[in-house]
N, CA, C and O of each residue as an XYZ file, in Angstrom:
672
protein
N      -2.632     -1.234    -23.522
C      -2.071     -0.941    -22.217
C      -0.753     -0.187    -22.390
O       0.045     -0.494    -23.275
N      -0.548      0.797    -21.531
C       0.677      1.579    -21.590
C       1.874      0.756    -21.137
O       1.761     -0.093    -20.254
N       3.019      1.018    -21.753
C       4.253      0.340    -21.360
C       4.773      1.001    -20.089
O       4.826      2.226    -19.990
N       5.146      0.191    -19.143
C       5.685      0.703    -17.884
C       7.153      1.060    -18.102
O       7.945      0.238    -18.563
N       7.502      2.307    -17.761
C       8.883      2.768    -17.895
C       9.582      2.837    -16.543
O      10.783      2.588    -16.433
N       8.804      3.182    -15.511
C       9.364      3.346    -14.172
C       8.380      2.771    -13.157
O       7.233      3.209    -13.071
N       8.841      1.791    -12.396
C       7.978      1.051    -11.478
C       8.358      1.319    -10.032
O       9.511      1.131     -9.641
N       7.388      1.759     -9.237
C       7.577      1.902     -7.796
C       7.209      0.575     -7.145
O       6.183     -0.022     -7.471
N       8.047      0.120     -6.229
C       7.840     -1.170     -5.563
C       7.495     -0.909     -4.103
O       8.326     -0.420     -3.338
N       6.271     -1.237     -3.723
C       5.778     -0.999     -2.369
C       5.916     -2.277     -1.548
O       4.925     -2.863     -1.112
N       7.160     -2.696     -1.348
C       7.434     -3.920     -0.603
C       8.886     -3.910     -0.175
O       9.590     -2.921     -0.376
N       9.339     -5.004      0.414
C      10.702     -5.041      0.946
C      11.313     -6.427      0.781
O      10.652     -7.345      0.296
N      12.556     -6.578      1.176
C      13.222     -7.872      1.225
C      13.276     -8.587     -0.106
O      13.394     -7.969     -1.164
N      13.186     -9.908     -0.029
C      13.312    -10.760     -1.212
C      12.232    -10.478     -2.247
O      12.477    -10.595     -3.447
N      11.058    -10.112     -1.799
C       9.973     -9.779     -2.730
C      10.411     -8.614     -3.615
O      10.302     -8.680     -4.839
N      10.906     -7.548     -2.988
C      11.353     -6.375     -3.746
C      12.541     -6.712     -4.638
O      12.610     -6.245     -5.776
N      13.475     -7.514     -4.139
C      14.651     -7.897     -4.930
C      14.222     -8.614     -6.207
O      14.737     -8.315     -7.285
N      13.304     -9.538     -6.100
C      12.848    -10.276     -7.292
C      12.172     -9.361     -8.302
O      12.373     -9.501     -9.509
N      11.377     -8.433     -7.812
C      10.715     -7.488     -8.718
C      11.760     -6.603     -9.395
O      11.683     -6.369    -10.602
N      12.726     -6.113     -8.636
C      13.790     -5.266     -9.196
C      14.559     -6.019    -10.271
O      14.814     -5.477    -11.346
N      14.927     -7.257     -9.992
C      15.697     -8.038    -10.977
C      14.891     -8.289    -12.250
O      15.438     -8.233    -13.351
N      13.611     -8.560    -12.108
C      12.763     -8.751    -13.291
C      12.695     -7.457    -14.100
O      12.755     -7.484    -15.329
N      12.570     -6.335    -13.411
C      12.527     -5.039    -14.101
C      13.841     -4.754    -14.819
O      13.838     -4.228    -15.932
N      14.959     -5.096    -14.193
C      16.256     -4.890    -14.839
C      16.330     -5.659    -16.151
O      16.830     -5.142    -17.150
N      15.832     -6.890    -16.149
C      15.826     -7.700    -17.375
C      14.937     -7.086    -18.451
O      15.196     -7.248    -19.644
N      13.885     -6.378    -18.026
C      12.933     -5.783    -18.964
C      13.260     -4.333    -19.319
O      12.564     -3.715    -20.125
N      14.318     -3.794    -18.717
C      14.695     -2.413    -18.992
C      13.777     -1.390    -18.349
O      13.625     -0.281    -18.863
N      13.167     -1.749    -17.235
C      12.260     -0.849    -16.515
C      13.000     -0.270    -15.310
O      13.591     -1.016    -14.529
N      12.970      1.052    -15.157
C      13.579      1.694    -13.993
C      12.793      1.319    -12.737
O      11.582      1.105    -12.796
N      13.492      1.240    -11.600
C      12.828      0.852    -10.352
C      12.988      1.917     -9.274
O      14.013      2.592     -9.173
N      11.938      2.037     -8.476
C      11.921      2.929     -7.322
C      11.482      2.081     -6.138
O      10.372      1.548     -6.130
N      12.340      1.954     -5.146
C      11.979      1.196     -3.952
C      11.341      2.138     -2.942
O      11.947      3.136     -2.554
N      10.128      1.827     -2.517
C       9.445      2.555     -1.457
C       9.739      1.789     -0.172
O       9.280      0.659     -0.006
N      10.500      2.395      0.736
C      11.051      1.648      1.877
C      10.818      2.359      3.199
O      10.490      3.545      3.231
N      10.992      1.619      4.296
C      10.930      2.220      5.628
C      12.328      2.706      6.004
O      13.311      2.388      5.335
N      12.397      3.473      7.074
C      13.684      4.041      7.472
C      14.710      3.003      7.917
O      15.903      3.305      7.947
N      14.287      1.803      8.258
C      15.252      0.792      8.709
C      15.756     -0.114      7.586
O      16.585     -0.991      7.829
N      15.271      0.084      6.375
C      15.659     -0.797      5.270
C      16.714     -0.202      4.346
O      16.863     -0.653      3.210
N      17.442      0.796      4.813
C      18.434      1.450      3.956
C      19.698      0.618      3.740
O      20.528      0.969      2.902
N      19.852     -0.455      4.468
C      21.015     -1.333      4.276
C      20.648     -2.613      3.521
O      21.483     -3.504      3.366
N      19.419     -2.703      3.060
C      18.947     -3.935      2.418
C      19.475     -4.073      0.993
O      19.873     -3.092      0.365
N      19.469     -5.298      0.501
C      19.874     -5.563     -0.877
C      18.937     -4.851     -1.847
O      19.392     -4.289     -2.843
N      17.660     -4.867     -1.575
C      16.697     -4.190     -2.450
C      17.018     -2.701     -2.549
O      16.930     -2.118     -3.630
N      17.384     -2.089     -1.440
C      17.740     -0.667     -1.414
C      18.945     -0.405     -2.317
O      18.980      0.585     -3.048
N      19.926     -1.296     -2.260
C      21.141     -1.130     -3.075
C      20.884     -1.392     -4.555
O      21.522     -0.778     -5.410
N      19.959     -2.294     -4.865
C      19.702     -2.651     -6.264
C      18.785     -1.671     -6.994
O      18.882     -1.524     -8.212
N      17.910     -1.010     -6.272
C      16.928     -0.120     -6.906
C      17.614      1.083     -7.546
O      18.638      1.563     -7.060
N      17.033      1.559     -8.645
C      17.562      2.754     -9.301
C      17.360      3.992     -8.430
O      18.219      4.873     -8.386
N      16.230      4.054     -7.743
C      15.916      5.165     -6.840
C      15.248      4.601     -5.595
O      14.712      3.493     -5.611
N      15.287      5.374     -4.521
C      14.625      4.960     -3.282
C      13.884      6.149     -2.679
O      14.339      7.290     -2.766
N      12.749      5.868     -2.075
C      11.963      6.881     -1.367
C      11.520      6.286     -0.041
O      10.922      5.211     -0.003
N      11.816      6.987      1.045
C      11.382      6.530      2.363
C       9.904      6.881      2.539
O       9.496      8.023      2.327
N       9.114      5.886      2.927
C       7.671      6.090      3.103
C       7.252      6.120      4.567
O       6.061      6.215      4.866
N       8.220      6.040      5.487
C       7.873      6.107      6.896
C       8.834      5.338      7.767
O       9.819      4.772      7.293
N       8.528      5.326      9.059
C       9.394      4.648     10.014
C       9.055      3.165     10.125
O       8.095      2.683      9.524
N       9.852      2.466     10.896
C       9.831      1.004     10.963
C       8.471      0.349     11.209
O       8.172     -0.635     10.532
N       7.641      0.815     12.114
C       6.361      0.105     12.252
C       5.636      0.092     10.902
O       5.483      1.135     10.267
N       5.194     -1.080     10.472
C       4.617     -1.202      9.128
C       3.404     -0.306      8.912
O       3.144      0.117      7.786
N       2.668     -0.013      9.965
C       1.522      0.878      9.834
C       1.925      2.291      9.441
O       1.127      3.040      8.877
N       3.163      2.648      9.740
C       3.670      3.979      9.401
C       4.434      3.989      8.082
O       4.826      5.055      7.606
N       4.649      2.827      7.488
C       5.437      2.777      6.251
C       4.778      1.875      5.216
O       4.047      2.360      4.353
N       5.021      0.593      5.288
C       4.569     -0.325      4.240
C       3.051     -0.464      4.134
O       2.545     -0.903      3.101
N       2.326     -0.099      5.177
C       0.860     -0.168      5.138
C       0.215      1.214      5.023
O      -1.008      1.337      5.101
N       1.028      2.243      4.838
C       0.531      3.609      4.753
C       0.223      3.943      3.295
O       1.123      4.256      2.515
N      -1.041      3.873      2.941
C      -1.468      4.077      1.551
C      -1.043      5.446      1.037
O      -0.410      5.544     -0.014
N      -1.380      6.489      1.760
C      -1.089      7.858      1.320
C       0.410      8.068      1.091
O       0.812      8.634      0.075
N       1.223      7.617      2.024
C       2.669      7.793      1.908
C       3.230      7.062      0.691
O       4.085      7.597     -0.015
N       2.757      5.851      0.446
C       3.238      5.070     -0.698
C       2.812      5.690     -2.023
O       3.610      5.762     -2.958
N       1.568      6.135     -2.112
C       1.086      6.755     -3.353
C       1.830      8.066     -3.603
O       2.258      8.327     -4.727
N       1.987      8.887     -2.572
C       2.677     10.168     -2.744
C       4.140      9.974     -3.137
O       4.662     10.725     -3.961
N       4.804      8.979     -2.560
C       6.198      8.707     -2.927
C       6.295      8.224     -4.368
O       7.206      8.619     -5.095
N       5.369      7.381     -4.779
C       5.367      6.898     -6.168
C       5.183      8.067     -7.126
O       5.866      8.147     -8.147
N       4.269      8.967     -6.806
C       4.039     10.141     -7.650
C       5.265     11.052     -7.669
O       5.669     11.530     -8.729
N       5.856     11.290     -6.501
C       7.036     12.160     -6.417
C       8.208     11.606     -7.217
O       9.021     12.365     -7.746
N       8.290     10.289     -7.303
C       9.400      9.653     -8.021
C       9.239      9.724     -9.534
O      10.196      9.515    -10.280
N       8.032     10.019     -9.976
C       7.765     10.016    -11.411
C       7.450      8.637    -11.958
O       7.438      8.434    -13.172
N       7.197      7.692    -11.071
C       6.834      6.337    -11.513
C       5.500      6.383    -12.244
O       4.637      7.207    -11.940
N       5.347      5.492    -13.207
C       4.054      5.401    -13.884
C       3.270      4.179    -13.437
O       2.136      3.973    -13.869
N       3.875      3.362    -12.565
C       3.204      2.153    -12.088
C       3.675      1.817    -10.681
O       4.747      2.241    -10.247
N       2.850      1.043     -9.977
C       3.185      0.572     -8.630
C       2.963     -0.929     -8.572
O       1.913     -1.432     -8.973
N       3.969     -1.637     -8.067
C       3.855     -3.082     -7.829
C       3.836     -3.277     -6.318
O       4.788     -2.889     -5.641
N       2.764     -3.876     -5.769
C       2.685     -4.044     -4.323
C       3.421     -5.270     -3.788
O       3.492     -5.457     -2.574
N       3.971     -6.109     -4.668
C       4.578     -7.353     -4.206
C       3.494     -8.262     -3.673
O       2.430     -8.378     -4.280
N       3.749     -8.916     -2.535
C       2.672     -9.659     -1.877
C       2.720     -9.364     -0.393
O       3.745     -8.935      0.138
N       1.595     -9.600      0.275
C       1.472     -9.161      1.653
C       1.298     -7.650      1.668
O       0.956     -7.057      0.645
N       1.527     -7.026      2.805
C       1.393     -5.575      2.964
C       0.154     -5.042      2.245
O      -0.962     -5.407      2.614
N       0.317     -4.193      1.235
C      -0.819     -3.544      0.571
C      -1.336     -4.294     -0.648
O      -2.253     -3.816     -1.317
N      -0.771     -5.453     -0.951
C      -1.167     -6.173     -2.168
C      -2.613     -6.659     -2.132
O      -3.223     -6.866     -3.182
N      -3.161     -6.841     -0.943
C      -4.539     -7.310     -0.808
C      -5.458     -6.197     -0.315
O      -6.516     -6.464      0.255
N      -5.050     -4.952     -0.538
C      -5.817     -3.812     -0.058
C      -6.451     -3.091     -1.244
O      -5.765     -2.421     -2.016
N      -7.761     -3.236     -1.379
C      -8.480     -2.622     -2.503
C      -8.364     -1.103     -2.483
O      -8.332     -0.471     -3.539
N      -8.300     -0.512     -1.293
C      -8.170      0.946     -1.203
C      -6.837      1.420     -1.781
O      -6.768      2.490     -2.385
N      -5.786      0.632     -1.600
C      -4.482      0.992     -2.175
C      -4.536      0.913     -3.696
O      -4.082      1.826     -4.386
N      -5.084     -0.166     -4.212
C      -5.204     -0.311     -5.668
C      -6.022      0.849     -6.236
O      -5.666      1.431     -7.261
N      -7.112      1.172     -5.564
C      -7.977      2.265     -6.012
C      -7.237      3.606     -5.958
O      -7.354      4.413     -6.880
N      -6.478      3.848     -4.886
C      -5.724      5.104     -4.756
C      -4.686      5.237     -5.864
O      -4.477      6.328     -6.394
N      -4.038      4.134     -6.215
C      -3.068      4.167     -7.316
C      -3.767      4.558     -8.612
O      -3.321      5.458     -9.324
N      -4.853      3.881     -8.906
C      -5.592      4.123    -10.151
C      -6.130      5.555    -10.195
O      -6.045      6.221    -11.227
N      -6.684      6.026     -9.071
C      -7.217      7.394     -9.015
C      -6.132      8.439     -9.247
O      -6.421      9.546     -9.702
N      -4.884      8.090     -8.936
C      -3.756      8.999     -9.136
C      -3.012      8.723    -10.439
O      -1.873      9.150    -10.629
N      -3.685      7.999    -11.328
C      -3.160      7.694    -12.667
C      -1.869      6.892    -12.643
O      -1.009      7.046    -13.510
N      -1.748      6.043    -11.646
C      -0.646      5.088    -11.570
C      -1.185      3.727    -11.988
O      -2.267      3.327    -11.558
N      -0.450      3.028    -12.807
C      -0.840      1.666    -13.173
C      -0.636      0.802    -11.932
O       0.450      0.801    -11.352
N      -1.657      0.077    -11.525
C      -1.528     -0.844    -10.391
C      -1.229     -2.221    -10.950
O      -2.044     -2.792    -11.675
N      -0.062     -2.756    -10.616
C       0.337     -4.073    -11.116
C      -0.275     -5.113    -10.183
O       0.325     -5.499     -9.179
N      -1.462     -5.549    -10.529
C      -2.193     -6.497     -9.701
C      -3.648     -6.501    -10.120
O      -4.022     -5.864    -11.105
N      -4.466     -7.217     -9.372
C      -5.890     -7.296     -9.714
C      -6.599     -5.968     -9.471
O      -6.090     -5.094     -8.770
N      -7.769     -5.836    -10.056
C      -8.572     -4.624     -9.873
C      -9.032     -4.529     -8.415
O      -9.084     -5.537     -7.711
N      -9.362     -3.320     -7.969
C      -9.882     -3.185     -6.608
C     -11.108     -4.071     -6.365
O     -11.283     -4.617     -5.276
N     -11.952     -4.205     -7.391
C     -13.155     -5.030     -7.252
C     -12.797     -6.498     -7.015
O     -13.421     -7.165     -6.189
N     -11.806     -6.995     -7.727
C     -11.369     -8.388     -7.523
C     -10.752     -8.571     -6.145
O     -10.997     -9.578     -5.480
N      -9.956     -7.603     -5.715
C      -9.343     -7.692     -4.388
C     -10.431     -7.762     -3.326
O     -10.346     -8.568     -2.399
N     -11.467     -6.912     -3.457
C     -12.569     -6.933     -2.490
C     -13.299     -8.263     -2.517
O     -13.600     -8.832     -1.467
N     -13.583     -8.759     -3.705
C     -14.319    -10.008     -3.847
C     -13.542    -11.180     -3.262
O     -14.095    -11.982     -2.510
N     -12.271    -11.278     -3.602
C     -11.500    -12.429     -3.156
C     -10.895    -12.247     -1.771
O     -10.253    -13.156     -1.246
N     -11.098    -11.069     -1.178
C     -10.671    -10.857      0.196
C     -11.568    -11.574      1.188
O     -11.191    -11.781      2.341
N     -12.746    -11.950      0.740
C     -13.688    -12.687      1.580
C     -13.832    -14.096      1.009
O     -14.340    -14.274     -0.098
N     -13.386    -15.087      1.761
C     -13.365    -16.470      1.265
C     -14.755    -16.998      0.896
O     -14.894    -17.772     -0.051
N     -15.772    -16.585      1.634
C     -17.117    -17.099      1.368
C     -17.640    -16.579      0.032
O     -18.140    -17.357     -0.780
N     -17.528    -15.264     -0.205
C     -18.014    -14.729     -1.482
C     -17.158    -15.238     -2.639
O     -17.674    -15.468     -3.733
N     -15.866    -15.416     -2.411
C     -14.994    -15.945     -3.468
C     -15.390    -17.376     -3.823
O     -15.432    -17.744     -4.997
N     -15.678    -18.175     -2.805
C     -16.072    -19.562     -3.059
C     -17.400    -19.623     -3.809
O     -17.567    -20.438     -4.716
N     -18.341    -18.762     -3.431
C     -19.632    -18.725     -4.134
C     -19.437    -18.373     -5.604
O     -20.088    -18.954     -6.472
N     -18.551    -17.433     -5.887
C     -18.280    -17.045     -7.271
C     -17.673    -18.205     -8.058
O     -18.050    -18.440     -9.206
N     -16.741    -18.926     -7.450
C     -16.121    -20.078     -8.117
C     -17.173    -21.145     -8.406
O     -17.176    -21.735     -9.486
N     -18.059    -21.394     -7.455
C     -19.131    -22.383     -7.649
C     -20.057    -21.942     -8.777
O     -20.416    -22.748     -9.635
N     -20.449    -20.653     -8.782
C     -21.313    -20.128     -9.847
C     -20.661    -20.266    -11.220
O     -21.346    -20.473    -12.222
N     -19.335    -20.149    -11.261
C     -18.607    -20.257    -12.533
C     -18.345    -21.710    -12.918
O     -17.784    -21.982    -13.979
N     -18.754    -22.649    -12.053
C     -18.570    -24.067    -12.340
C     -17.193    -24.595    -11.987
O     -16.805    -25.676    -12.432
N     -16.458    -23.842    -11.195
C     -15.114    -24.273    -10.798
C     -15.148    -25.241     -9.629
O     -16.135    -25.298     -8.896
N     -14.077    -26.001     -9.450
C     -14.015    -26.955     -8.338
C     -13.731    -26.243     -7.013
O     -12.985    -25.265     -6.970
N     -14.323    -26.737     -5.958
C     -14.070    -26.209     -4.616
C     -13.914    -27.368     -3.645
O     -14.290    -28.503     -3.939
N     -13.360    -27.065     -2.497
C     -13.207    -28.044     -1.427
C     -14.452    -27.951     -0.552
O     -14.917    -26.845     -0.273
N     -15.005    -29.083     -0.109
C     -16.187    -29.022      0.753
C     -15.902    -28.199      2.006
O     -14.788    -28.211      2.529
N     -16.917    -27.488      2.476
C     -16.733    -26.670      3.662
C     -18.053    -26.301      4.291
O     -19.117    -26.651      3.782
N     -17.979    -25.597      5.393
C     -19.159    -25.138      6.113
C     -19.037    -23.633      6.312
O     -18.026    -23.151      6.822
N     -20.055    -22.900      5.914
C     -20.055    -21.448      6.060
C     -21.236    -20.958      6.882
O     -21.561    -19.772      6.835
N     -21.879    -21.828      7.625
C     -23.086    -21.461      8.361
C     -22.836    -20.537      9.532
O     -21.709    -20.388     10.004
N     -23.922    -19.914      9.994
C     -23.854    -18.988     11.127
C     -23.710    -19.723     12.461
O     -23.122    -19.189     13.402
N     -24.239    -20.937     12.546
C     -24.174    -21.698     13.796
C     -22.753    -22.227     13.977
O     -22.324    -23.133     13.263
N     -22.042    -21.664     14.920
C     -20.653    -22.045     15.169
C     -20.506    -22.836     16.480
O     -19.428    -22.877     17.073
N     -21.596    -23.456     16.917
C     -21.529    -24.235     18.156
C     -20.661    -25.472     17.937
O     -20.507    -25.948     16.813
N     -20.106    -25.973     19.014
C     -19.247    -27.161     18.946
C     -20.003    -28.330     18.328
O     -19.451    -29.067     17.511
N     -21.255    -28.501     18.712
C     -22.049    -29.614     18.195
C     -22.197    -29.527     16.675
O     -22.009    -30.514     15.964
N     -22.533    -28.346     16.194
C     -22.712    -28.152     14.747
C     -21.393    -28.356     14.010
O     -21.352    -29.025     12.978
N     -20.328    -27.785     14.535
C     -19.026    -27.912     13.870
C     -18.548    -29.363     13.840
O     -17.994    -29.811     12.836
N     -18.758    -30.096     14.930
C     -18.379    -31.515     14.942
C     -19.208    -32.309     13.935
O     -18.692    -33.214     13.279
N     -20.491    -31.972     13.814
C     -21.344    -32.644     12.821
C     -20.848    -32.343     11.406
O     -20.874    -33.220     10.542
N     -20.406    -31.133     11.169
C     -19.880    -30.762      9.853
C     -18.568    -31.489      9.552
O     -18.322    -31.891      8.414
N     -17.732    -31.653     10.574
C     -16.475    -32.400     10.390
C     -16.791    -33.839     10.002
O     -16.135    -34.407      9.128
N     -17.788    -34.426     10.644
C     -18.209    -35.791     10.293
C     -18.679    -35.850      8.842
O     -18.354    -36.787      8.113
N     -19.440    -34.849      8.433
C     -19.984    -34.798      7.076
C     -18.879    -34.577      6.033
O     -18.858    -35.242      4.997
N     -17.969    -33.645      6.309
C     -16.909    -33.272      5.359
C     -15.789    -34.303      5.337
O     -15.286    -34.673      4.277
N     -15.412    -34.756      6.519
C     -14.272    -35.657      6.639
C     -13.010    -34.890      6.998
O     -12.954    -33.667      6.867
N     -12.014    -35.608      7.446
C     -10.753    -34.995      7.856
C      -9.724    -35.109      6.738
O      -9.851    -36.007      5.905
N      -8.735    -34.266      6.677
C      -8.440    -33.170      7.608
C      -9.347    -31.973      7.371
O      -9.922    -31.815      6.293
N      -9.468    -31.130      8.394
C     -10.291    -29.931      8.330
C      -9.414    -28.732      8.673
O      -8.607    -28.787      9.601
N      -9.577    -27.655      7.922
C      -8.866    -26.408      8.198
C      -9.903    -25.372      8.603
O     -10.938    -25.234      7.951
N      -9.628    -24.646      9.675
C     -10.514    -23.582     10.126
C      -9.847    -22.251      9.791
O      -8.744    -21.967     10.257
N     -10.525    -21.434      8.977
C      -9.986    -20.133      8.571
C     -11.057    -19.067      8.750
O     -12.246    -19.338      8.589
N     -10.631    -17.861      9.082
C     -11.540    -16.718      9.128
C     -11.961    -16.382      7.703
O     -11.153    -16.478      6.779
N     -13.209    -15.994      7.520
C     -13.717    -15.686      6.174
C     -12.899    -14.603      5.491
O     -12.676    -14.666      4.282
N     -12.447    -13.609      6.251
C     -11.693    -12.501      5.657
C     -10.197    -12.629      5.906
O      -9.442    -11.720      5.558
N      -9.753    -13.722      6.493
C      -8.330    -13.886      6.783
C      -7.529    -14.167      5.534
O      -7.935    -14.968      4.692
N      -6.411    -13.520      5.413
C      -5.523    -13.762      4.279
C      -4.169    -14.185      4.795
O      -3.860    -13.982      5.969
N      -3.368    -14.765      3.944
C      -2.027    -15.166      4.359
C      -2.087    -16.055      5.575
O      -2.724    -17.108      5.542
N      -1.436    -15.652      6.648
C      -1.392    -16.461      7.856
C      -2.511    -16.172      8.832
O      -2.540    -16.734      9.927
N      -3.447    -15.291      8.446
C      -4.517    -14.918      9.382
C      -5.601    -15.958      9.411
O      -6.579    -15.810     10.143
């Protein structure tokens, strides 16, 4: 694996600060990819270089794949760290980085796709012999069926969307 010399950070706030500090300890140059409203942030002040990737709405900046990849390339970075949240769980972003010969610091696009769906991820863990929490993944979502499943599984019960990540 190639040694990372210059890392673009596609995140903000404390996440970016921690990545920058780790890079400083490792002697890796940092490039903060930021929105127009983050120019007063600690991460902005700590980074070796900064590139604005768009305006405040996250869809125009932190979630804009093209803007983040182009800024990383323009900076001369050889790698991109997505932090967590934002583009870290986006297989298309990981793929775009790799296609542009940027090292993506994170899982492969295939892993991101697989683990982005809780049902397929759970099936893979079961196939590998790993432990899982009992659950219900059936198509019948009627109140009667769900209450019967709660009786079978026991409490407490958490209801999550199959593709929901983080707080979704």
